[in-house]
C-alpha positions as a printed Julia matrix, in Angstrom:
120×3 Matrix{Float64}:
 116.36  105.17  106.22
 114.26  107.65  108.17
 112.01  106.07  110.8
 108.95  108.31  110.59
 106.48  106.23  112.6
 106.57  103.49  115.23
 107.13   99.95  113.97
 104.93   97.47  115.87
 106.42   94.61  117.88
 107.6    91.88  115.54
 110.01   88.99  115.17
 112.39   88.21  112.32
 112.6    84.43  112.0
 115.23   84.21  109.26
 117.56   87.19  109.71
 119.5    89.07  112.35
 118.81   92.82  112.25
 121.24   95.54  113.23
 120.48   99.24  113.46
 123.0   102.09  113.67
 121.67  105.56  114.56
 123.01  108.29  112.28
 120.88  111.23  113.51
 118.19  111.75  116.14
 116.91  109.33  118.77
 115.68  105.8   118.19
 113.53  104.0   120.75
 114.1   100.23  120.8
 111.79   98.01  122.84
 113.0    94.5   123.64
 110.84   92.56  126.06
 109.29   95.13  128.39
 112.27   97.53  128.34
 112.66  100.5   126.03
 116.14  101.82  125.3
 116.95  105.21  123.78
 119.77  105.22  121.24
 121.42  108.38  119.92
 123.82  109.15  117.07
 126.69  106.68  116.89
 124.9   104.01  118.9
 124.07  100.54  117.59
 121.76   97.68  118.46
 121.76   94.06  117.36
 118.35   92.41  117.2
 118.96   88.68  116.78
 116.52   86.53  114.84
 113.81   85.19  117.09
 113.96   88.2   119.48
 110.67   90.19  119.46
 111.22   93.94  119.27
 109.63   97.26  118.31
 111.17  100.51  117.07
 110.06  104.11  117.18
 111.2   107.69  116.83
 112.41  109.43  119.98
 112.45  113.09  120.93
 112.98  115.58  118.16
 111.28  113.73  115.34
 112.2   110.86  113.05
 115.73  109.46  113.42
 117.89  108.58  110.44
 119.3   105.06  110.79
 121.3   102.49  108.89
 119.54   99.11  109.01
 121.31   95.91  107.98
 119.83   92.41  107.93
 121.8    89.23  107.51
 121.19   87.26  105.48
 119.76   89.78  103.02
 116.22   89.85  101.74
 114.67   92.45  104.05
 114.71   94.89  101.13
 112.15   92.65   99.36
 109.79   93.07  102.33
 110.28   96.85  102.17
 109.44   96.81   98.45
 106.24   94.86   99.2
 105.35   97.36  101.95
 105.85  100.3    99.58
 103.69   98.59   96.96
 100.93   97.99   99.54
 101.13  101.63  100.67
  98.27  102.98  102.8
  96.51   99.61  102.84
  98.9    98.67  105.69
  97.57  101.47  107.88
  94.7   101.65  110.36
  93.94  104.79  112.33
  97.14  106.4   111.03
  99.41  103.6   112.27
 100.93  100.47  110.78
  98.45   97.65  111.42
 100.08   94.35  112.5
  97.31   92.18  110.99
  97.65   93.92  107.63
 101.45   93.76  107.79
 101.29   90.01  108.43
  99.57   89.5   105.08
 102.91   90.17  103.41
 105.42   89.72  106.27
 105.03   85.95  106.5
 106.49   85.54  103.0
 109.64   87.2   104.34
 109.98   85.31  107.64
 108.59   88.14  109.81
 105.66   87.99  112.25
 103.99   91.07  113.76
 102.25   90.62  117.11
  98.63   91.49  116.46
  97.68   91.93  120.11
 100.76   93.91  121.18
 101.04   97.66  121.54
 102.17   99.42  118.39
 105.7   100.2   119.45
 107.47  102.69  121.62
 105.69  106.01  121.94
 107.73  109.05  120.88
 109.11  111.01  123.8
 108.46  114.77  123.99
């Protein structure tokens, strides 16, 4: 998957998420710390751990995302079906995302910042 825009802070309640960076830089915010991951690096985001993701320097990274147990792909299908209705001011809107995320055991923080800002 190519991560073209920041993903707002959220929590997976049912699945552990792991992300492996194939190309580019991925910004991962856990708590109040943002980590920069490059090609060949990996992060595990355990269920219940709030986090946000975003592209780093040089544009959108290409990553391999795996959730266990499966089912995250159903959320992605619902997001694709909803399309631009999930956006506000050119960004993913947590309140709009929550309209479908709850069915998949995911909660977006509606009062949190949108995710890590891309680095120049």
